[in-house]
N, C-alpha and C positions, 0 to 999 in steps of 0.2 A: 651335762653333755648331752644333746638332742638324741633321742631316740628314734628311729624310722626304718622304713624301707631302704635296705639294703643298696648305697653309688654304685654306679659304676669303678670308681678308684677302690672302693672297698670288697669290691666283688675282684677286681686284680689281684686288692692285696691280699684277699684269702685263697686264693691259688699260690700267690707266692710264697705264703705259708704252707700250705698245703704242698707244695711243691717240695722245698727245703729239705735238702738231707744231711741230717748230722747222727752221729756215732753217738747217739748219749745210753751208758748204760747205765739205767734207774737199777740201780741195786742198793737195796736198804742198806750196807755198810760202805764205808770206801776207807782206802787207808789217805783220801785229804785230810786236808786241817779241821781239826776236831774246833765245832766253836766252844767259844766260852764258856762254862760251868759256874753257877754259884751266882751273887749278888753281887752289885758293885755299890763301893762303898758310899754312904750317903752326905753331903756336904754338911759342915757344921747349918746350922741352923735351917736346915730342913729334916723333913718325916715322913714319915706316914698314916696316913691320918692326920694332918696337921692342921683342919678343922674341924674336927669331930665334935669339940665343943663348942665354936666359935658359929661352925655355921654350917651342922651337921648333912644339910641335902645339899649343901654344893656340886660336889661330886656328880649326883644323881641326877641334877639339874641340865646342870652342862653334857651330861649323856644322852639327856633325853631329847634336847634341843637340837644336837648334832643330828640325833638319830633321825628328828623329824625334819629338819635340814636337806640330809641326803639322799633322804624319800623325794622331797621336789627337785631337786637338782644335785645329781651325783658328784660333779666339778666341785662342792663347795668341798668335800673330802680329802680332795690335792689341793685348793687352797689354800684351807686349814692347816695340811702340814706343809707345806711351802713356805706358810708364814711363822711357823714354829723355827724351822731352819733358818730361813735369813734373819730370825731375830737372834737368835744361839750363836749363829755362826760369826756377828758383828759384834763385839764389847761385850755380850754373853747373855743369858739369857734373862733378859731385864725390861723388854716388850720395849725397847727405843725404836722399834721399828714402826709401830703405831705411832708417834708420834709427828705431829703435822703443825708445826710453829710458825704460822705467820709466811705460808707459804714453804717451808722448808722443811727438809727432813729425808730421814733413809729411800723413802718411797722416791726420792727425785732420782737416785743414782740408775744407770743403766741395767746392771740388774735385777733391779726391783720393781721396773717400770710394769713388767708383764704380770706382777703379784695381782689375783684377781681379787676386783673391786667387794664384789659380794663376801668374800672371806674377811674384810675389813668390820662390814655391814654388823657381819653374825656376832666376831667377836663384840661391838658394840651392843648388841642386839642381848647378847649373854652375860655385859654387864650392865645393862639395867633388867634384866631380870633376877640376877643374883643383889642387886644392891637393897630392892623389894622383899626380896625372899631374907637376906641375912638381917636386914637395919638397917641396914649402909653400906660404904665399900672395904667390907672385908676382908673379899678374897681379890688379889692381887690382877691385873692385867697381865702379867706374865705367865703368873698359873693360871688364867683362863686359857694362852695359848696354849700352855703344855698341858691341859687335859683337853681340850677341842681337836689337838694333833693326837692323840695318844685315842681318844673314842673315834676320830675320824678313820684312821687305821682299822679300828673294830669294828665299825659298820659299812664296811666294804668288805668283809671277810677276813682281814686280818689277827693277830693275835691281840688277845684281851689280856692288861700286864698293868699293876699297881705303880706308879709314879710317886715321890716325895716330892711334897708341895712346901710351901712358906717363903720363896721368893717375893723380894720386893721389886716394884718398877723403877728404872732411870728417870730422874728427871729432866736428862740430854741424851740428845741423838749423834749420833755418830757424824763425821762428814764426808759426805757423797765421795773421796777420795781412801776414805776407810773401810768404807762397803765395798767399795770396788777391787782392792786387796785382800779385803777378809772372804768375800766368797769365789770356792772352786768356781772356773769358768766352764764352761761344756766343751771348749776346746782345747781343757786341759788334758795329759797324760797324769799317771799314778805318781810316779816322785812327785809331780809340784802340787798334787794332793796329797798329799801322805805329810807333805813338805807344812802347808797350812793345820794339818791337825795336829804336827809335833807343836806348832805353836799354843795349842789350847791347856797345856799341863795338865791333862789330865788321860795321860795313856791311854790314848786312842789309837789305835795301830792297824795296818792292811785291813785286819776281819772286821772289826769298827767300819771300815774303809768300803767294805764290799757290801755288809752289811746296811748300813746306811743310805748306800747308794740304790739300794732294794725298794727305796720309795717311789723312786721311776715307775715300780708297778703299775702306777696309775697318773693320771694325771693326762697333759696334752705338752709337747713341744715346740715352740717357734721356728719356722722356718728360716731365720736371722739366727738362729743358735744352732742349725747344723749346714746351713747351705754351703760352707766351706769342705764341707764331704764331698760334696757333688759337683762345686764349680771349679776349675775349670775343667775338670775332670775328677771322675770319680773316685771315693779313696779305695785303694784295693783290698784294703782291711773289710770293707762292707758287700756284701752278696751281691752280685751284679743285679737280679732281679730286684731287689730290697730297695736297689739304688733306682733304678730303673720305675721303680711304684711310686720312690717321693720325689721325683724329675716331675708327674703329673700334677702334686702337689704344691711344687717349691719349683715353677720353671725356669725361674729365673732368679740372682741374685737382687736381692729387696722384697720378695716375694709376701704377702701378708698373711701365708696360708699357715695353720697348724695340723698339727696330726699326732694320734698316740703315743706317748712313751715307750707304751707295751703295747704292740698292735694285737698281742693275739687275746690277751684278756682286760681290754683297757680299762674297763669299770670293777675290776675285784682285786685285789690284793692276793696275790698269790704270788709264785716261785718262776712264774712262768718268763717275768725278764731276765733269768739268770739263762734259760732257755733260751733265750733273744739274743744273751750275748753266745754263746755256743755255735749258734745260729749265722755268727756274723750280720745276725741283726739289730742289732744296738745302735740306736738312734742319736746320740751324741760323742763326739772322740771319750768322751768321759766316762759313758759308757761302757763303749766296746774294748778301748784298753784294760779293764778290770781282767778279760778274758787272755790278750795278747800278752799282759806283761806278767814278767815272772813270779813276782810277790804276790799275787793276788789270782793267780794264774784256779789254782787247786779251791781257791773258798769258792771263786764262781762254780767252776766245777758240783762242789760238794752240797750248794743250794740248788742247785739247779736238779740234785740227785733226792733232794729230803727236804721239802716243806717245812718239815716240822724241824728240822736243822735250822734253816731259816729264820723260819719265825721265833726261837728261842734266843737267837742271835740278836734278830733287830729287838725286840724289846730290850736287851743286856745294853747294847748299842744306844739303844732312844735315852734309858737312864741315863748313863753316862754324857752323853751329849747334852741333854736339858738340865745337866750343872753346871756347865762351862760359865765361870766366872760369876755366879749369882753374887745378887746383894737381899742378904738379910737380915731380921732384928734391925736395928738402930738405918743402917742403912740402905737409902732407897725410901720409896716411899709407896704407898698403894694408892692406885693415880685415881681419883675419882669420876674423869672424862681420860679413856682410853687415848687421846688422840692430842692432850694438854701436860704437861706436868701441874701439879697442885700449887694454887697460892701458896707462899708461906706459912701462911697461919692455919694451913692444914697438916694434921702429924697423922702419919702412919698408923693403923690402929692396932692393938697391942693384943697379940690373941696365944691362946697357949697351947706351947708345944706337944705334942701327944708322941708317945711310946712308935718306936717300927714294929709294922706288922711283921711277923713272920716269913712271909711270904707275897713279893711283888707280882707275880703272874697269877691269873684268877682259870 
């Protein structure tokens, strides 16, 4: 996201945010929902430190790459994080979102049309760097996505945490229809989103939903994703001054503009996204309904009051999400080209599974 002198639109938004009056009792403790503690189970075939022997520098190389990329373009962080989400929610965390076979693939689905080209390029660049350092295609594209998303969070101010590795890549992508059905739409409300989570078979619940939605603390939203909240009339659940600002960015249906998902701190991973909800300044219906719906309201309130609680739960929920329907061992492959399945003669690399680390939060 380009930085420079404030535009009149951004200046107006600053006034909206400054003027918003919200009764936030920012105390250290709360009777609201307590974030999950402990450590998520690790799927068979995954482990912490998976590449410790086969390519010990793999994680540090991805971290360094993401660090440099975010310094050049902070928007890459949100792009990489979104890629991981859009991969895992569709047939599991198998890097199928990256496949581009004869011009077809999950990229063609409507929800994926706005995935950042810079994020796809970053994954390919990391693939090349790791292959040279590891002596071949040792690290899977699915694990590259997982590590890049994790490090994008850390590089923009969010929690740093460990992730289990050992995923394999799928040789097949999902259909456009399956992609559309699997990804929560920006106009969804809490019941519809919880139904999608229930299909993941990983005990993802309402607390996970609220925590994972916190990824919207960085990145941009396209007008077409929230225009239904502005036209023909503004959504009564939206702060009136915020709606007026958004109409300057998106003056009519079909406008091509974008605006930060979190207007308060758009380039920093923090808990201000939840303050947006309480201020009735959530951008998408799927954001604002987290505070409106009884099943998730207390969790939003607790994360708005405690960034530490949000960070802890976000790390836990990301580790859980990152294990959706993973391929491991002899299932799947380690693609030599993240955009194409391997020729049949190319076999997945065999690596030694390391013992899990004692703690995943750094």
